[in-house]
C-alpha positions as CSV (number, residue, x, y, z in Angstrom):
1,M,-11.8,-10.1,-13.0
2,P,-13.2,-7.9,-16.0
3,E,-15.5,-5.1,-15.7
4,R,-18.9,-6.1,-14.8
5,S,-22.2,-5.1,-16.7
6,F,-25.6,-4.7,-15.1
7,P,-28.6,-3.5,-17.5
8,C,-31.1,-1.2,-16.0
9,P,-34.6,-2.7,-15.3
10,T,-36.1,0.6,-16.4
11,C,-34.5,1.8,-19.7
12,G,-31.9,-1.0,-20.4
13,A,-28.7,1.1,-20.1
14,S,-26.1,0.0,-18.1
15,L,-26.2,0.5,-14.2
16,A,-23.0,1.4,-12.1
17,Y,-22.4,1.2,-8.5
18,E,-22.8,5.0,-6.9
19,P,-19.9,5.5,-4.5
20,G,-20.8,5.9,-0.8
21,T,-24.3,4.2,-1.2
22,A,-25.7,0.6,-1.4
23,A,-27.1,1.1,-4.7
24,L,-26.6,0.8,-8.5
25,K,-27.4,4.0,-10.6
26,C,-28.3,4.2,-14.3
27,G,-26.4,6.9,-16.0
28,H,-29.1,7.2,-18.7
29,C,-32.3,7.4,-16.7
30,G,-31.2,8.3,-13.4
31,S,-32.9,5.4,-11.4
32,E,-31.3,3.7,-8.6
33,H,-31.6,0.2,-7.6
34,E,-30.6,-1.1,-4.1
35,I,-28.1,-3.7,-3.7
36,D,-29.7,-6.8,-2.0
37,G,-27.5,-8.0,1.0
38,P,-26.8,-11.7,1.3
39,P,-28.6,-14.1,3.5
40,P,-27.1,-14.1,7.1
41,E,-25.4,-17.4,6.7
42,I,-23.4,-16.2,3.6
43,A,-22.7,-13.0,5.3
44,A,-21.1,-14.6,8.4
45,D,-19.0,-16.9,6.1
46,A,-17.7,-13.9,4.2
47,F,-16.2,-12.4,7.4
48,A,-14.9,-15.8,8.8
49,E,-11.1,-16.4,8.7
50,H,-9.9,-19.3,6.4
51,D,-7.4,-21.7,7.4
52,F,-4.0,-20.9,5.4
53,R,-2.6,-24.3,5.3
54,A,-5.8,-25.9,4.4
55,A,-6.1,-23.7,1.4
56,L,-2.6,-24.3,0.2
57,H,-3.3,-27.8,0.2
58,A,-6.7,-27.8,-1.2
59,D,-7.7,-30.5,-3.7
60,A,-7.7,-28.8,-7.1
61,D,-10.9,-30.3,-8.1
62,N,-12.8,-28.4,-5.3
63,A,-11.0,-25.1,-6.0
64,E,-12.8,-22.3,-8.0
65,T,-11.2,-22.1,-11.5
66,S,-11.6,-19.2,-14.1
67,V,-10.5,-19.0,-17.7
68,R,-9.2,-15.6,-18.1
69,L,-7.4,-13.4,-20.6
70,E,-4.3,-12.0,-18.7
71,L,-2.6,-9.2,-20.5
72,I,0.8,-7.6,-19.4
73,C,1.4,-3.8,-20.1
74,E,4.9,-3.5,-21.8
75,S,4.8,0.1,-20.5
76,C,4.1,0.0,-16.8
77,G,4.2,-3.7,-16.2
78,A,0.4,-3.9,-14.9
79,H,-1.4,-7.1,-15.0
80,T,-5.0,-6.7,-16.7
81,Q,-7.9,-9.3,-17.0
82,L,-10.3,-8.8,-19.9
83,P,-13.8,-10.4,-20.6
84,D,-14.3,-13.3,-22.9
85,N,-14.1,-12.8,-27.0
86,V,-12.0,-9.6,-26.1
87,T,-8.2,-9.7,-27.0
88,T,-7.1,-6.3,-27.0
89,S,-7.5,-3.2,-24.9
90,S,-5.8,-0.4,-23.2
91,C,-4.1,-0.7,-19.8
92,A,-6.3,0.6,-16.9
93,F,-3.2,1.8,-15.3
94,C,-1.4,3.8,-17.9
95,G,-3.7,3.9,-21.1
96,T,-1.2,1.9,-23.2
97,P,-2.7,-0.5,-25.7
98,I,-2.1,-4.1,-25.0
99,S,-3.1,-7.6,-26.2
100,G,-2.6,-10.9,-25.1
101,E,-3.5,-14.6,-25.1
102,K,-5.8,-16.8,-22.7
103,K,-4.8,-19.0,-20.0
104,S,-6.5,-21.1,-17.5
105,A,-5.7,-20.4,-13.8
106,R,-7.1,-21.3,-10.4
107,I,-8.2,-18.5,-8.3
108,L,-9.7,-18.0,-5.1
109,R,-12.6,-15.7,-5.1
110,P,-12.6,-12.7,-2.8
111,K,-15.0,-12.7,0.3
112,L,-15.3,-9.2,1.3
113,V,-15.2,-5.5,-0.7
114,L,-14.5,-2.3,0.5
115,P,-16.8,-0.4,-1.7
116,F,-16.0,2.8,-3.3
117,A,-16.7,5.9,-1.0
118,I,-15.4,8.7,-3.2
119,P,-17.2,9.6,-6.3
120,T,-15.5,10.5,-9.7
121,A,-15.9,14.4,-9.0
122,K,-14.5,14.4,-5.6
123,A,-11.4,12.3,-7.0
124,R,-10.9,14.9,-9.8
125,S,-10.9,17.7,-7.2
126,L,-8.4,15.6,-5.1
127,Y,-6.2,15.3,-8.0
128,E,-6.5,18.6,-9.1
129,N,-5.8,20.3,-5.8
130,W,-2.7,18.0,-5.3
131,L,-1.4,19.2,-8.7
132,G,-1.9,22.8,-7.7
133,S,0.3,22.3,-4.4
134,L,3.4,20.8,-5.9
135,W,6.3,23.0,-5.2
136,F,9.1,23.2,-7.8
137,A,6.9,21.6,-10.6
138,P,7.2,22.7,-14.2
139,S,5.0,25.7,-15.1
140,D,2.9,23.6,-17.5
141,L,2.6,20.5,-15.5
142,R,-0.9,21.4,-14.0
143,K,-2.5,22.1,-17.4
144,L,-0.8,19.1,-19.1
145,A,-1.2,16.6,-16.4
146,F,-4.8,17.4,-15.6
147,L,-5.9,17.5,-19.3
148,D,-4.1,14.2,-20.4
149,A,-5.1,12.2,-17.5
150,S,-8.5,10.2,-16.7
151,L,-9.5,8.6,-13.6
152,K,-10.1,4.8,-13.6
153,G,-11.8,3.2,-10.6
154,I,-10.2,-0.1,-9.9
155,Y,-10.6,-2.8,-7.1
156,L,-7.2,-4.0,-6.1
157,P,-6.6,-7.6,-4.5
158,Y,-5.2,-7.8,-0.9
159,W,-4.6,-10.5,1.5
160,T,-5.2,-10.2,5.3
161,Y,-3.4,-12.3,7.8
162,D,-4.1,-13.6,11.4
163,A,-1.1,-15.4,12.8
164,H,0.0,-16.7,16.3
165,A,3.7,-16.6,16.4
166,I,6.0,-18.4,18.8
167,T,9.5,-17.3,18.8
168,R,12.6,-18.8,20.2
169,Y,15.6,-16.7,20.6
170,T,19.2,-16.2,21.8
171,G,20.9,-12.8,22.6
172,M,22.7,-10.7,24.8
173,R,21.5,-8.4,27.8
174,G,23.4,-5.3,28.4
175,I,23.4,-3.8,31.9
176,D,24.9,-0.1,31.8
177,Y,27.3,1.3,34.6
178,W,29.5,4.4,35.0
179,V,33.4,4.8,35.6
180,T,35.5,7.8,36.1
181,Q,38.1,8.5,33.8
182,T,41.1,10.9,34.4
183,Y,42.6,12.6,31.4
184,T,45.0,15.5,30.6
185,V,44.0,18.7,28.7
186,T,46.5,21.8,27.8
187,V,45.5,25.2,29.1
188,N,47.5,28.4,28.3
189,G,50.6,26.0,27.5
190,R,50.0,24.1,30.7
191,P,48.8,20.7,31.4
192,Q,45.8,20.0,33.6
193,T,44.4,16.9,34.9
194,R,40.6,16.5,34.6
195,T,37.9,13.9,35.2
196,R,34.8,12.6,33.2
197,R,32.2,10.0,33.5
198,V,32.0,7.2,30.9
199,R,29.1,4.7,30.4
200,K,30.1,1.1,30.0
201,T,28.2,-2.1,29.6
202,R,28.6,-5.4,30.9
203,W,26.9,-8.0,28.6
204,Y,25.2,-11.3,29.8
205,P,23.8,-14.1,27.8
206,A,19.9,-14.4,27.3
207,A,17.6,-16.8,25.7
208,G,13.8,-17.4,25.6
209,T,10.6,-18.0,24.1
210,V,8.1,-15.1,23.2
211,D,4.4,-15.1,22.2
212,N,2.9,-12.7,19.6
213,R,-0.7,-12.5,18.0
214,F,-1.4,-10.4,14.8
215,D,-4.7,-9.5,13.3
216,D,-5.4,-8.4,9.8
217,V,-1.8,-7.9,8.6
218,L,-2.3,-6.3,5.3
219,V,-0.6,-7.3,2.1
220,P,-1.1,-6.2,-1.6
221,A,-1.7,-9.0,-3.9
222,T,-1.2,-6.9,-7.0
223,R,2.0,-6.2,-8.8
224,S,0.7,-3.6,-11.0
225,L,1.5,-0.9,-8.5
226,P,4.7,-0.2,-6.5
227,K,4.2,-1.5,-2.9
228,D,5.6,1.5,-1.1
229,R,3.1,3.7,-3.3
230,L,0.3,1.3,-1.9
231,D,1.6,1.3,1.7
232,S,1.4,5.1,1.5
233,L,-2.4,4.9,1.1
234,E,-2.9,3.3,4.4
235,P,-4.7,3.2,6.7
236,W,-7.8,1.3,5.2
237,E,-11.3,1.4,6.9
238,L,-11.3,-2.4,6.8
239,P,-14.4,-2.4,9.3
240,R,-16.3,-1.0,6.7
241,C,-15.9,-4.1,4.3
242,V,-19.0,-5.9,3.3
243,P,-19.5,-9.3,1.7
244,F,-18.5,-9.6,-1.7
245,D,-21.1,-8.9,-4.3
246,D,-20.7,-8.3,-8.1
247,S,-22.9,-5.4,-7.9
248,F,-20.2,-3.3,-6.2
249,L,-18.1,-4.0,-9.3
250,A,-20.5,-2.4,-11.8
251,G,-18.7,0.3,-13.6
252,F,-15.4,-0.5,-12.2
253,V,-12.6,-2.9,-13.1
254,A,-11.3,-5.5,-10.4
255,E,-8.0,-6.9,-10.5
256,S,-7.2,-10.6,-10.1
257,Y,-4.3,-11.2,-7.5
258,A,-0.8,-11.7,-9.0
259,V,0.7,-12.5,-5.5
260,T,-0.4,-16.0,-4.6
261,L,-1.5,-16.8,-1.1
262,D,1.9,-18.3,0.0
263,E,3.9,-15.5,-1.3
264,G,1.6,-13.0,0.4
265,F,2.2,-14.7,3.9
266,G,6.1,-14.3,3.1
267,L,5.5,-10.6,3.0
268,A,3.2,-10.8,5.8
269,E,6.0,-12.3,7.9
270,E,8.2,-9.3,6.9
271,R,5.8,-7.2,8.4
272,M,5.6,-8.9,11.6
273,Q,9.2,-9.0,12.2
274,P,9.7,-5.6,13.9
275,A,6.8,-6.2,16.3
276,I,8.3,-9.6,17.0
277,D,12.0,-8.1,17.6
278,T,10.1,-5.4,20.1
279,T,8.9,-8.2,22.1
280,I,12.1,-10.2,22.1
281,R,14.0,-7.0,23.4
282,R,11.4,-6.4,25.9
283,D,11.9,-10.1,27.3
284,I,15.6,-9.7,27.2
285,G,15.5,-6.6,29.5
286,G,18.2,-4.6,30.6
287,D,19.7,-1.3,29.1
288,R,20.7,-2.7,25.9
289,Q,19.6,-6.0,23.8
290,I,21.4,-7.9,21.1
291,I,19.3,-10.4,19.2
292,S,21.7,-13.1,18.1
293,S,19.3,-15.6,16.6
294,K,15.5,-16.4,16.5
295,S,13.4,-18.8,14.8
296,T,9.6,-18.2,14.6
297,N,6.9,-20.9,14.6
298,Y,3.1,-20.3,13.5
299,P,0.7,-22.7,14.9
300,T,-2.1,-21.1,13.5
301,I,-2.7,-18.7,10.4
302,T,-5.7,-17.6,8.9
303,F,-6.7,-15.4,5.9
304,K,-9.1,-13.4,4.0
305,H,-9.2,-12.4,0.3
306,I,-10.3,-8.7,-0.1
307,L,-10.9,-6.1,-2.6
308,L,-10.0,-2.5,-1.7
309,P,-10.9,0.7,-3.9
310,V,-8.5,3.0,-5.5
311,W,-8.8,5.8,-8.5
312,V,-5.8,5.5,-10.6
313,S,-4.6,7.9,-13.1
314,A,-1.5,8.4,-15.3
315,Y,-0.1,11.2,-17.4
316,R,3.1,11.4,-19.4
317,Y,5.2,14.5,-19.3
318,R,8.0,14.8,-21.8
319,G,7.7,11.5,-22.7
320,K,7.9,9.8,-19.1
321,L,4.9,8.2,-17.5
322,Y,3.8,9.3,-13.9
323,Q,1.1,7.7,-11.9
324,I,-1.5,8.8,-9.2
325,I,-3.3,6.5,-6.9
326,I,-6.1,7.7,-4.7
327,N,-7.5,5.8,-1.5
328,A,-11.2,5.6,-2.8
329,Q,-12.4,5.3,1.0
330,T,-10.3,8.1,2.7
331,G,-9.0,10.3,0.0
332,E,-5.4,9.7,0.7
333,L,-3.4,10.5,-2.6
334,S,0.1,9.0,-3.6
335,G,1.4,10.8,-6.9
336,Q,4.4,10.8,-8.7
337,R,5.6,14.1,-10.2
338,P,8.5,15.7,-12.3
339,Y,10.4,18.8,-10.9
340,S,11.7,21.8,-12.7
341,F,15.5,22.0,-12.9
342,W,15.4,25.9,-13.4
343,K,13.1,26.7,-10.5
344,I,15.3,24.6,-8.2
345,A,18.3,26.3,-9.6
346,F,16.9,29.9,-9.2
347,L,16.0,29.1,-5.5
348,I,19.6,27.9,-4.9
349,L,20.8,31.1,-6.5
350,V,18.7,33.3,-4.5
351,I,19.8,31.6,-1.4
352,L,23.5,32.0,-2.1
353,I,22.9,35.7,-3.0
354,V,21.2,36.1,0.3
355,V,24.0,34.2,2.3
356,G,26.6,36.5,0.5
357,I,24.8,39.8,1.2
358,I,24.6,38.6,5.3
359,A,28.3,37.9,4.9
360,L,29.3,41.1,3.5
361,A,27.3,42.9,5.8
362,V,28.8,41.2,8.9
363,S,32.3,41.8,7.3
364,L,31.7,45.5,6.7
365,S,30.4,46.0,10.3
366,R,33.4,44.8,12.0
Protein backbone atom coordinates (compact mmCIF):
# COMPACT_ATOMS: atom_id res chain seq x y z
CA MET A 1 0.00 0.00 0.00
CA PRO A 2 1.48 3.36 -0.93
CA GLU A 3 1.75 6.35 1.30
CA ARG A 4 -1.62 8.09 1.80
CA SER A 5 -2.26 11.81 1.30
CA PHE A 6 -4.97 13.86 3.04
CA PRO A 7 -5.37 17.58 2.19
CA CYS A 8 -5.87 20.02 5.07
CA PRO A 9 -9.42 21.52 4.97
CA THR A 10 -7.97 24.81 6.29
CA CYS A 11 -5.00 25.50 4.02
CA GLY A 12 -4.85 22.62 1.53
CA ALA A 13 -1.46 21.30 2.67
CA SER A 14 -1.01 17.61 3.42
CA LEU A 15 -2.17 16.26 6.77
CA ALA A 16 -0.21 13.59 8.65
CA TYR A 17 -1.19 11.33 11.49
CA GLU A 18 0.04 12.69 14.83
CA PRO A 19 1.57 9.76 16.80
CA GLY A 20 -0.02 9.11 20.16
CA THR A 21 -3.29 10.87 19.26
CA ALA A 22 -6.47 10.18 17.31
CA ALA A 23 -5.98 13.14 15.00
CA LEU A 24 -4.36 14.32 11.78
CA LYS A 25 -2.18 17.41 12.00
CA CYS A 26 -1.24 19.92 9.33
CA GLY A 27 2.47 20.61 9.15
CA HIS A 28 1.81 23.96 7.48
CA CYS A 29 -0.89 25.69 9.55
CA GLY A 30 -0.81 23.44 12.63
CA SER A 31 -4.54 22.70 12.63
CA GLU A 32 -5.66 19.30 13.96
CA HIS A 33 -8.53 17.19 12.67
CA GLU A 34 -9.95 14.30 14.70
CA ILE A 35 -10.16 10.86 13.10
CA ASP A 36 -13.77 9.72 13.16
CA GLY A 37 -14.18 6.19 14.46
CA PRO A 38 -16.11 3.62 12.41
CA PRO A 39 -19.75 2.73 13.14
CA PRO A 40 -20.16 0.11 15.92
CA GLU A 41 -21.00 -2.71 13.48
CA ILE A 42 -17.85 -2.07 11.42
CA ALA A 43 -15.70 -1.82 14.54
CA ALA A 44 -17.07 -5.14 15.79
CA ASP A 45 -16.27 -6.80 12.46
CA ALA A 46 -12.71 -5.43 12.56
CA PHE A 47 -11.99 -7.24 15.83
CA ALA A 48 -13.74 -10.45 14.77
CA GLU A 49 -11.70 -13.55 13.98
CA HIS A 50 -11.91 -14.76 10.38
CA ASP A 51 -12.04 -18.38 9.30
CA PHE A 52 -8.67 -19.47 7.95
CA ARG A 53 -9.82 -22.25 5.63
CA ALA A 54 -12.70 -20.20 4.25
CA ALA A 55 -10.29 -17.39 3.36
CA LEU A 56 -7.95 -19.81 1.58
CA HIS A 57 -10.78 -21.15 -0.56
CA ALA A 58 -12.60 -17.87 -1.10
CA ASP A 59 -13.86 -17.22 -4.61
CA ALA A 60 -11.39 -14.91 -6.37
CA ASP A 61 -14.31 -12.91 -7.75
CA ASN A 62 -15.32 -12.00 -4.19
CA ALA A 63 -11.81 -11.12 -3.02
CA GLU A 64 -10.39 -7.65 -2.83
CA THR A 65 -7.85 -7.04 -5.59
CA SER A 66 -5.42 -4.24 -6.25
CA VAL A 67 -3.15 -3.26 -9.13
CA ARG A 68 0.08 -2.22 -7.52
CA LEU A 69 3.67 -1.49 -8.45
CA GLU A 70 5.83 -3.84 -6.44
CA LEU A 71 9.55 -3.12 -6.43
CA ILE A 72 12.34 -5.25 -5.02
CA CYS A 73 15.41 -3.44 -3.72
CA GLU A 74 18.61 -5.01 -5.05
CA SER A 75 20.54 -3.70 -2.04
CA CYS A 76 18.52 -5.02 0.92
CA GLY A 77 15.82 -7.17 -0.73
CA ALA A 78 12.89 -5.14 0.61
CA HIS A 79 9.51 -5.14 -1.17
CA THR A 80 8.00 -1.69 -1.75
CA GLN A 81 4.64 -0.67 -3.25
CA LEU A 82 4.25 2.67 -5.04
CA PRO A 83 1.27 4.82 -6.05
CA ASP A 84 -0.16 4.80 -9.57
CA ASN A 85 1.86 6.58 -12.29
CA VAL A 86 5.07 6.30 -10.23
CA THR A 87 7.71 3.91 -11.56
CA THR A 88 10.82 4.88 -9.62
CA SER A 89 11.51 5.72 -6.01
CA SER A 90 13.98 5.06 -3.19
CA CYS A 91 13.79 2.07 -0.87
CA ALA A 92 12.11 2.92 2.45
CA PHE A 93 14.40 0.46 4.22
CA CYS A 94 17.84 1.49 2.96
CA GLY A 95 17.41 4.52 0.67
CA THR A 96 18.68 2.82 -2.49
CA PRO A 97 17.06 4.02 -5.78
CA ILE A 98 14.70 1.36 -7.17
CA SER A 99 12.41 0.86 -10.17
CA GLY A 100 9.96 -1.82 -11.32
CA GLU A 101 6.88 -2.85 -13.29
CA LYS A 102 3.19 -3.10 -12.39
CA LYS A 103 1.55 -6.39 -11.60
CA SER A 104 -1.92 -7.34 -10.35
CA ALA A 105 -2.22 -9.25 -7.08
CA ARG A 106 -5.08 -10.41 -4.88
CA ILE A 107 -4.66 -8.97 -1.41
CA LEU A 108 -6.58 -9.11 1.85
CA ARG A 109 -7.04 -5.69 3.36
CA PRO A 110 -5.94 -5.28 7.00
CA LYS A 111 -8.73 -5.14 9.57
CA LEU A 112 -6.76 -3.64 12.46
CA VAL A 113 -3.92 -1.17 12.84
CA LEU A 114 -1.72 -0.36 15.81
CA PRO A 115 -1.18 3.42 15.49
CA PHE A 116 2.20 5.09 15.97
CA ALA A 117 2.67 6.20 19.58
CA ILE A 118 6.27 7.46 19.40
CA PRO A 119 6.83 10.69 17.41
CA THR A 120 9.81 11.33 15.19
CA ALA A 121 11.71 13.40 17.79
CA LYS A 122 11.46 10.62 20.39
CA ALA A 123 12.53 8.00 17.85
CA ARG A 124 15.58 10.09 16.91
CA SER A 125 16.45 10.40 20.60
CA LEU A 126 16.20 6.63 21.07
CA TYR A 127 18.41 6.10 18.04
CA GLU A 128 21.03 8.62 19.19
CA ASN A 129 21.10 7.18 22.73
CA TRP A 130 21.55 3.70 21.30
CA LEU A 131 24.50 4.85 19.19
CA GLY A 132 26.09 6.44 22.25
CA SER A 133 25.72 3.25 24.30
CA LEU A 134 27.61 0.95 21.92
CA TRP A 135 30.78 -0.62 23.29
CA PHE A 136 33.73 -1.20 20.97
CA ALA A 137 32.16 0.86 18.19
CA PRO A 138 34.43 2.79 15.77
CA SER A 139 35.16 6.28 17.11
CA ASP A 140 33.48 8.03 14.16
CA LEU A 141 30.38 5.79 14.08
CA ARG A 142 28.09 8.00 16.16
CA LYS A 143 28.71 11.04 13.96
CA LEU A 144 28.60 9.29 10.59
CA ALA A 145 25.66 6.98 11.33
CA PHE A 146 23.45 9.69 12.80
CA LEU A 147 24.17 12.22 10.06
CA ASP A 148 23.74 9.68 7.26
CA ALA A 149 20.52 8.12 8.53
CA SER A 150 16.93 9.33 8.28
CA LEU A 151 13.96 7.77 10.03
CA LYS A 152 11.05 6.43 8.01
CA GLY A 153 7.71 5.50 9.58
CA ILE A 154 6.42 2.21 8.17
CA TYR A 155 3.44 0.02 8.98
CA LEU A 156 4.48 -3.63 8.65
CA PRO A 157 1.97 -6.39 7.83
CA TYR A 158 1.39 -9.18 10.35
CA TRP A 159 -0.90 -12.18 10.71
CA THR A 160 -2.29 -13.33 14.05
CA TYR A 161 -3.68 -16.85 14.41
CA ASP A 162 -5.97 -18.51 16.93
CA ALA A 163 -5.95 -22.30 16.79
CA HIS A 164 -7.30 -25.38 18.55
CA ALA A 165 -4.60 -28.07 18.33
CA ILE A 166 -5.24 -31.77 19.00
CA THR A 167 -2.04 -33.82 19.01
CA ARG A 168 -1.64 -37.61 19.08
CA TYR A 169 1.75 -38.78 20.27
CA THR A 170 3.86 -41.80 21.14
CA GLY A 171 6.87 -41.75 23.40
CA MET A 172 8.61 -43.14 26.46
CA ARG A 173 8.21 -42.39 30.16
CA GLY A 174 11.39 -42.61 32.25
CA ILE A 175 11.32 -43.42 35.98
CA ASP A 176 14.57 -42.79 37.82
CA TYR A 177 15.98 -45.09 40.47
CA TRP A 178 19.28 -45.26 42.34
CA VAL A 179 21.78 -48.11 42.75
CA THR A 180 24.95 -48.45 44.78
CA GLN A 181 28.12 -49.19 42.82
CA THR A 182 31.45 -50.38 44.18
CA TYR A 183 34.70 -49.11 42.70
CA THR A 184 38.41 -49.15 43.54
CA VAL A 185 40.83 -46.22 43.84
CA THR A 186 44.54 -46.10 44.65
CA VAL A 187 45.56 -44.00 47.65
CA ASN A 188 49.25 -43.71 48.57
CA GLY A 189 50.00 -46.71 46.39
CA ARG A 190 47.34 -48.91 47.99
CA PRO A 191 43.97 -49.92 46.56
CA GLN A 192 40.85 -48.82 48.43
CA THR A 193 37.26 -49.93 47.86
CA ARG A 194 34.59 -47.24 47.82
CA THR A 195 30.89 -46.95 46.92
CA ARG A 196 28.81 -44.37 45.14
CA ARG A 197 25.16 -43.78 44.28
CA VAL A 198 24.36 -43.89 40.55
CA ARG A 199 21.11 -42.81 38.92
CA LYS A 200 19.50 -45.11 36.36
CA THR A 201 16.25 -44.90 34.45
CA ARG A 202 13.58 -47.49 33.62
CA TRP A 203 11.71 -46.69 30.39
CA TYR A 204 8.06 -47.49 29.66
CA PRO A 205 6.06 -46.89 26.46
CA ALA A 206 3.61 -43.98 26.47
CA ALA A 207 0.96 -42.73 24.07
CA GLY A 208 -1.95 -40.33 24.22
CA THR A 209 -3.71 -37.24 22.92
CA VAL A 210 -3.25 -33.68 24.18
CA ASP A 211 -5.26 -30.53 23.62
CA ASN A 212 -3.84 -27.00 23.19
CA ARG A 213 -5.53 -23.71 22.42
CA PHE A 214 -3.56 -20.75 21.08
CA ASP A 215 -4.56 -17.09 20.95
CA ASP A 216 -2.99 -14.36 18.79
CA VAL A 217 0.10 -16.22 17.59
CA LEU A 218 1.89 -13.34 15.88
CA VAL A 219 3.69 -13.87 12.55
CA PRO A 220 5.44 -11.17 10.45
CA ALA A 221 4.05 -11.07 6.90
CA THR A 222 6.99 -9.04 5.57
CA ARG A 223 10.21 -10.27 3.98
CA SER A 224 11.82 -6.83 4.03
CA LEU A 225 13.35 -7.25 7.49
CA PRO A 226 14.92 -10.33 9.14
CA LYS A 227 12.46 -12.32 11.28
CA ASP A 228 14.83 -12.52 14.26
CA ARG A 229 15.18 -8.74 14.26
CA LEU A 230 11.40 -8.32 14.21
CA ASP A 231 11.00 -10.91 16.98
CA SER A 232 13.34 -8.84 19.17
CA LEU A 233 10.83 -5.95 19.02
CA GLU A 234 8.18 -7.99 20.85
CA PRO A 235 5.99 -7.82 22.80
CA TRP A 236 3.57 -5.63 20.88
CA GLU A 237 0.70 -3.88 22.64
CA LEU A 238 -1.96 -5.62 20.55
CA PRO A 239 -4.86 -4.56 22.83
CA ARG A 240 -4.21 -1.00 21.57
CA CYS A 241 -5.12 -1.95 17.99
CA VAL A 242 -7.98 0.00 16.42
CA PRO A 243 -10.16 -0.68 13.35
CA PHE A 244 -8.20 0.00 10.18
CA ASP A 245 -8.61 3.52 8.81
CA ASP A 246 -6.56 5.12 6.03
CA SER A 247 -6.19 8.21 8.22
CA PHE A 248 -3.69 6.44 10.49
CA LEU A 249 -1.49 5.91 7.42
CA ALA A 250 -1.32 9.60 6.49
CA GLY A 251 2.33 10.61 6.34
CA PHE A 252 3.52 7.01 6.65
CA VAL A 253 4.15 4.04 4.38
CA ALA A 254 2.23 0.76 4.73
CA GLU A 255 3.78 -2.36 3.24
CA SER A 256 1.62 -5.09 1.69
CA TYR A 257 2.20 -8.63 2.91
CA ALA A 258 4.77 -10.80 1.13
CA VAL A 259 4.15 -13.87 3.34
CA THR A 260 0.80 -15.37 2.32
CA LEU A 261 -1.91 -16.39 4.77
CA ASP A 262 -1.10 -20.08 4.26
CA GLU A 263 2.67 -19.56 4.59
CA GLY A 264 2.06 -17.52 7.71
CA PHE A 265 0.24 -20.36 9.43
CA GLY A 266 3.19 -22.64 8.69
CA LEU A 267 5.37 -20.19 10.63
CA ALA A 268 2.74 -20.02 13.37
CA GLU A 269 2.90 -23.83 13.69
CA GLU A 270 6.64 -23.53 14.37
CA ARG A 271 5.89 -21.09 17.17
CA MET A 272 3.25 -23.39 18.64
CA GLN A 273 5.38 -26.55 18.69
CA PRO A 274 7.32 -25.81 21.94
CA ALA A 275 4.04 -25.34 23.84
CA ILE A 276 2.64 -28.56 22.34
CA ASP A 277 5.82 -30.45 23.30
CA THR A 278 5.56 -29.14 26.86
CA THR A 279 1.97 -30.38 27.09
CA ILE A 280 3.00 -33.80 25.74
CA ARG A 281 5.84 -34.14 28.24
CA ARG A 282 3.48 -33.20 31.06
CA ASP A 283 1.02 -35.81 29.85
CA ILE A 284 3.71 -38.53 29.62
CA GLY A 285 4.76 -37.78 33.20
CA GLY A 286 7.56 -39.55 35.05
CA ASP A 287 11.04 -38.17 35.61
CA ARG A 288 12.11 -38.11 31.97
CA GLN A 289 10.27 -38.10 28.67
CA ILE A 290 11.03 -38.99 25.07
CA ILE A 291 8.67 -37.90 22.28
CA SER A 292 8.93 -40.51 19.52
CA SER A 293 6.22 -39.24 17.17
CA LYS A 294 3.42 -36.70 17.09
CA SER A 295 0.69 -35.63 14.69
CA THR A 296 -1.28 -32.43 15.16
CA ASN A 297 -4.73 -31.70 13.79
CA TYR A 298 -6.25 -28.21 13.85
CA PRO A 299 -10.08 -28.44 13.93
CA THR A 300 -10.43 -24.66 14.03
CA ILE A 301 -8.08 -21.93 12.81
CA THR A 302 -8.94 -18.24 12.69
CA PHE A 303 -6.85 -15.23 11.80
CA LYS A 304 -6.62 -11.44 11.68
CA HIS A 305 -4.58 -9.26 9.33
CA ILE A 306 -3.06 -6.26 11.16
CA LEU A 307 -0.51 -3.48 10.61
CA LEU A 308 2.14 -2.74 13.24
CA PRO A 309 4.24 0.47 13.35
CA VAL A 310 8.02 0.73 13.18
CA TRP A 311 10.56 3.46 12.66
CA VAL A 312 13.22 2.25 10.23
CA SER A 313 16.59 3.77 9.50
CA ALA A 314 19.65 2.62 7.61
CA TYR A 315 23.20 3.89 7.37
CA ARG A 316 26.32 2.81 5.55
CA TYR A 317 29.65 2.52 7.29
CA ARG A 318 32.68 1.80 5.08
CA GLY A 319 30.37 0.59 2.31
CA LYS A 320 28.32 -1.85 4.43
CA LEU A 321 24.61 -1.34 5.14
CA TYR A 322 23.31 -1.38 8.73
CA GLN A 323 19.62 -1.19 9.67
CA ILE A 324 17.87 0.16 12.75
CA ILE A 325 14.28 -0.83 13.67
CA ILE A 326 12.28 0.77 16.49
CA ASN A 327 8.96 -0.51 17.82
CA ALA A 328 6.89 2.68 17.40
CA GLN A 329 4.60 1.72 20.28
CA THR A 330 7.04 0.65 23.02
CA GLY A 331 10.36 2.18 21.88
CA GLU A 332 12.16 -1.19 21.79
CA LEU A 333 15.12 -0.85 19.40
CA SER A 334 16.91 -3.51 17.36
CA GLY A 335 20.01 -2.32 15.55
CA GLN A 336 22.95 -3.56 13.53
CA ARG A 337 26.37 -2.07 14.18
CA PRO A 338 30.06 -2.43 13.26
CA TYR A 339 32.84 -3.17 15.75
CA SER A 340 36.26 -1.57 16.07
CA PHE A 341 38.98 -4.19 15.65
CA TRP A 342 41.54 -1.91 17.29
CA LYS A 343 39.44 -1.28 20.41
CA ILE A 344 38.86 -5.00 20.89
CA ALA A 345 42.52 -5.80 20.27
CA PHE A 346 43.57 -3.10 22.78
CA LEU A 347 41.24 -4.55 25.42
CA ILE A 348 42.66 -8.04 24.90
CA LEU A 349 46.18 -6.64 25.19
CA VAL A 350 45.33 -4.88 28.46
CA ILE A 351 43.81 -8.07 29.88
CA LEU A 352 46.92 -10.08 28.92
CA ILE A 353 49.18 -7.48 30.55
CA VAL A 354 47.12 -7.52 33.76
CA VAL A 355 47.13 -11.34 33.86
CA GLY A 356 50.88 -11.32 33.28
CA ILE A 357 51.49 -8.83 36.12
CA ILE A 358 49.36 -10.91 38.50
CA ALA A 359 51.18 -14.11 37.50
CA LEU A 360 54.57 -12.42 38.01
CA ALA A 361 53.53 -11.09 41.42
CA VAL A 362 52.40 -14.55 42.54
CA SER A 363 55.64 -16.08 41.30
CA LEU A 364 57.82 -13.56 43.16
CA SER A 365 55.84 -13.99 46.38
CA ARG A 366 56.71 -17.69 46.61
